[in-house]
N, C-alpha and C positions, 0 to 999 in steps of 0.2 A: 113442694119447696114452700117453706113459710115466707111471706114478705115481711123485710123489716124496714125500718125506718132509719136513715143514715144522713146525719149532718156533717158536712164536710167543713173545716174552716181553714181558710188562709188568711191568717192574721196579718199578712205581710203580702209579698207576691205570690201570685197564683201557679203553684207548684204541683197540686195533687189532682188537676182534672182529668188525667187518664184513669186513675184508680175510681174515682167517683161515676165517670163514663162504664167501667167495667161493671161496678156494682149496680148501676141503674140498667144496664143491658141485661143483668141477669134476674130482673123483674123485682127488684126491690124498690122503695120509695127512697128518693136522694134530694136532698136541696144542698146547695152549694154557696158558700159566701166567700167573697174576696174583697179584702180590705183595700189593696192598691188600686186607686182610681185609674192609672193607665192599664191595668191588668184586666178590668171587670168585663171586659168583652170576651176574655178567653174562656173557652167552653160552651159559648153561646151556641145554641143549636143542636148541643150534645147532651148536656145535662140541666135540669131545672135548677133555677137560682133564688136565693133569698137576699134580701136588703139589709138584715139585721138578724145575725145568728142567734143573739141573745133571746130573740122572741120564738125562736125555734127550738130551744132546749128542752122543754117539757113535752114538745112533739116527739124528739129523737127517742130511738132505742139505744143509738151508739153516735156518739161525736167523735169525729177523727180529725187531730190537728197535723198538719203537713210539715211544719218547721219549728224552730224555737223563737223565731223572732216575731215581734209585735211591733211593726212599724222598724224604727232603728234600735229598738231595745230588746233584750232577751226578755222572755216573759210568758210563753204559753205553757211553759211547765206549770208555773202559778196558776194559771187559767185551769189546766188539767187537774192540778192538786184540788183545787177548789171544788169543782164539779163533782169530783169522787167523793169529797166530803158530804156533799149534798145528796149523794146517791145515785149518781149518774155513771153510766159505763162509758169509759173514755178512752181512746187510743192516743197517748200522750206522754209527756214527761213528767218531770217535777224540776223544782228549782235547783236541786243539786244535779241532777242528770242534764238540764241545759248547761250548767255551769262546765260540764266535762268538754263542751265542744267550744264554749265561750273562753274558758280560761285554761289554757293548756297546761300551765303549771299545777294546776289543782288537779288536772286528768292524772299527771305522771304521779301525784301525790297518792292519789287513789290507787293506781296500780300497784306502786311500791307497797302501800300498807297492807295489801291483800295477796302478797307474794309472787306478783307478776313482774317479769324481768323488763328493764326499762333501758332505753340508750342514754347516755350521758346527755343532759341537757341543762340549760340555763335560761331563766326568764329575766329580761330586762326592760327597763321602762327608761332608760337613756342611752342614746346613741354612742355617745362617746364610751361609756362603759362597757358595751357590748363589742365596741371596735378594740378596746384594750383587752378585753379577755381573749379573743381571737389572736391578736398580737403576741399574747404572753402564752398562748395555748395554741400555736399553729397547727392547723388541721383542716380538712374540709367539714363543712358545716352546712345545715340547711336552716334558712331564714323562713320564720313562720310567723306573721303579724297576728297581734291579738285584738280581741274586741270586733267592734263591727267592721273595721277595716279589712279584716281576715276575708270578707266576702269579695274583696277585689282580688281575684285569683291570680291574676298576675304578677302579684307582689310576692307570692312564695317563690324563693329562689334556692335552688338546690347547687351547693358549691362543686366546683370541680378541681381547684388547685390544693396541693398538699400544704402547702403554707397558709391558706385562708385568705390569700392577698386578695381575690376576686370577692370574697364574701366582705372583707373590708373596704372595698371599691363600692360594692351595692350598697353597705349600710351609709356611707358618707352620701350617696347619691339620695336614698331614701330620707335622709335627715334633711337634706334641701327641699326635696319634692313633697315629703309626706309627713315630715315631722308636726305639722300642725294636726293631723289625723291619727297617725299611729302612735298610740299612746303605750304600746309597749309591743315586745317580740320575743318568741322564744329561738334561742339557737340550740339545735340538735345536732350531735354528730352524727355525720354522714355514715350510714352502714351500707355494705354491699351485699347483695343478694336478690331474691325474689320478692317482689312486692305484692301481697296478697291481703285481701279484706276478708274478714270473717264477720259473716252476718247472722244473728240469732234473734228470734222472735220471742218476746218475754210477755208472759199473761198476767204478770203481777205477783207471781208466785215463785214461778220457774222458766226455764226455756223449754220450748217445744222440742222435740226429739231431732226435726229435720234442721241442717245448718247450711247457709247458704254461703258458698265461697265465690268471690268475685275478683276481677282483674280491672282496675280503673285505666283508662287511657286519657289523661288529663291535657296534654300537649295538643296543639291546634292541628297540626301537620303529621301526616304518615312519618313514620320513623322516630316518633316522640321527640319532634323539635318543634320549636316556634313557642309562642306564648302560652301560658298555662289557662286553661279553661276550667270553667265547672266540672265539665267533663265532655269528652267526644265519642265516648261509646265504652261499653263494659263486655267483658266475658265471664261466664260463672258456669257453675254447678251446684247442686245440692248433694249433701253425703251427710253421715251421722256425725255424733260427737267424738271426733277423732283426736289426735295429740294436738293439733292446732287450738282446737275449742277447749279442750281439758287445760292447756298450759296458760289460757287467756280467761274467757268468759266464765268457765266453770268456777275459777276461784273468785268471781264477783256475783255470783249468783244470791249469795244472803243479802249482799249490800243492796242489790237492786230489789229484791223481794221486800227490804225493810223501807226501801224507797216507795215502793208502789209502783214501779214503772211499768208501762204497757207498751207494745208496739215493737217496732223493728230498731235494734240498736247494733252499729258496726264498728268494728275496730280493725283499721288499717295498720298491717306490718309490714317489716322486712326479716326476711328468715333466710339463713344459710345454715351450713352444716355445724356451725356452733350454737345456734340458738334461735329465739323468737323474738323480736324487738317491736312492741307496740309502738305506733308512732302519733295516731289520734284517734279520737273517737268521732263518730256520728250518731248522736243518740236521736235518731227520727229516721225517717224515710230517706233513701238517697235517690238522686235523680240524675240519670235516668234509671237507675237501678230498679227501684219500684215497677216501672212499666216491663222490665225483663222479667222481675220475679212473677208478674201477673201472668206474663206469657207462658212460665214453666210450671204454674200453678193449674193442675188439671182437675182439681174439685172445686167447689164454689167459693171465689174470693170472698163475696159477702157473708157467706155463713163462717168462714175463717176468722174473719175480723170480728165479726159478733161474738163468736166464742171467745177469742183473744180477750176482747174488752170486758167478757163478764167472768172471765177468771176461770173457764172451764179448759179442758185439753181438747183443741181444734182437731177434727179430722182434716189432714191436709196430704193430700196425694199431688207429686210433683213430677215432672218429666226426669226420666231416668237417663241421662245423658248431659249434653252441653248446649249451652244457649250464648247467644250474642246480640247486643242492640246497638245500633249504629243512630247517633243523632246527626240530622239532616238540618242544616242551620244556613243562614241568610246574611248578607252583609248587614251591618259591619261587624257581626260576632266575631270575637267577644269582647269587641270596644263598643263605647257609646257616642254615636254621631248621628244625631236626631236627622240632619239633612240626608246623609247618604241613605239612612233607613227609609226616610220618606221617599227617596227616588228610586231606590231599587226592590225595595221589600216590603213595605207597608201594603196590607191587605192581597199579598200576592197569593194567586192561585194554586192550588195543590192539584195536579191534575194525574189520575190514575188511567193508566192504560189497559187495566183489567178490572172485572166487575168485582174482584176478591180484595177484601181490605184485612185479610189474615197477615197478622205480624205488624200493622200499622197502629202505632200508638199516638195519642195526642200529648202535646207539650203546649205551646203557644199558638192554638188553632182555634177557629170557629168555623160554624156551617152556615152559610146565607143562600137560601133559595136551594139548597140541596148542594151547592159548592163549598167545599173545603177551602179555607183561606188563612193565610197566617195572620195570628192576630197580636194584640200588645206591641210592647216595643223592644223585645229582647232578640228576635230573630233566632228562634228555636221551635219552628212550627211542628214537626213530628219526629218519632223515634220509630226505626224499623229494626225488627227484630227476626231472628232465625234459631231453630233448634235441630238437633243432630245427634245420631250416636256417637259421632266425632266432633271434635272443635271444627274440622274442616269441613263436615256436611253442614254444622249451624252455619260457619261463614258462608258457604255457597247458597244457602237457603235466603238468608238476609241480603246478600248483594243482589241476587236474582230478583228479588222484591224490588230493590232500589232501582234496578234498570227499569221497572215499569212505572216509575214515577218521573212525571215533567214538571219541573219547578224552576222558572228562570231564576239564574244567578245561584242556585242552591249549590252547596259544597259540604264536604263529609270525609272522614278518614277511612281509607280503604283496606287498613292493615288490623282492624281490630280481632282479635284473637289470635294472631299470628304469633305473639309471644310463646302462647302456650305451646303450638305446634313445633316453633322453632327451638325448644328446649327447657322451657319453664316446668312443664308437666314432668319432664323427665327428671330434672334437679329435685324438685319436690319430693318425688319418689325414692330416689336415691338417698335423700336425708332422712327419710322415714317419717316424713310427717303426713302421708295421706295412707290410712290403713286399710285393711281388708274390707273389699266391698265398694271403697271410694273409686270415683272416676281416676 
């Protein structure tokens, strides 16, 4: 194996630590930059760091950005595009692909322009106008904030009432509490069905053959109740370019090639017996999705991203089965309360009752004198994964591994993957969305 030089860049919060650690463990040279001062200890003891990523650009064979944000502004797509113009191999977006996530109305326009079916949606920059729309067109809606405030995950609201009255109440509350920050929001008509994310890897010219299909679990508590979080866990499998892919990303391939996009891009959808309804893009890595994808990649992760960044066809071997990942969190996640974090979680020890670290992935963690500890301020130290020939087998492996971890005050969802085994897989098969050879 040829050792390559990888520069990982977190231009805001530290998100890509585990991928940097994986590539480093494979024998490649790694340097990791973290912009956020409160996150800079994340990854200490696991990966080499740098204090100035721009000083390392000429050193690097591959530069990898982890998100679209530069501080509180969208901007890594612009940085990546400029670096590509200079001749560097970059995993990252473009200004327009960044906009897919930041501006949900623009994202829907791109889908519609390329013949992809969409749900009814409307963008508002005035709360009263949104309220009036719901009152004049009563139905259940989903409220999705726009701009930087969309990172406050608990603000996403899925309506339940047929007359939209609960959505009206929530918008009135948001106007009072968040009107100074929430500069706009999208209302999407709620669609019933199976929620599934289609994730492709794009090399600047086309998608690779393997497609990742994943199922997010965003609510804090089992049973999908409680506040929304960034993610509490994910179940997934890999398959070919089936109907789900062909009705969505296949139609966007030329647009992405024209942009020169490189990396992971995800489109979250609701599907039912009548169609596929895209909801939103993630034009970057997903978290903790990337940790689970790493677990299921059986070939070299570093070589895969090196080839992807250089526009070649990567050789990718993946686990032919099912995978789940469970995020292990600490108080006060998903909320911000410095006193609670200081009293219960800061520098918390992660104790393993076995020597094996199989399936254990980093989020906000550091290593001090050989001891794993929680790092940063977010209370998301690790992700635990499992794989298996069935979703149930993957669940059993992951939760058996969690049983061997001791961390005071830790909590997690114990139902990751159950949606598939309780009927979602059968429904997708019955509707014809998973073709021959797919799980």
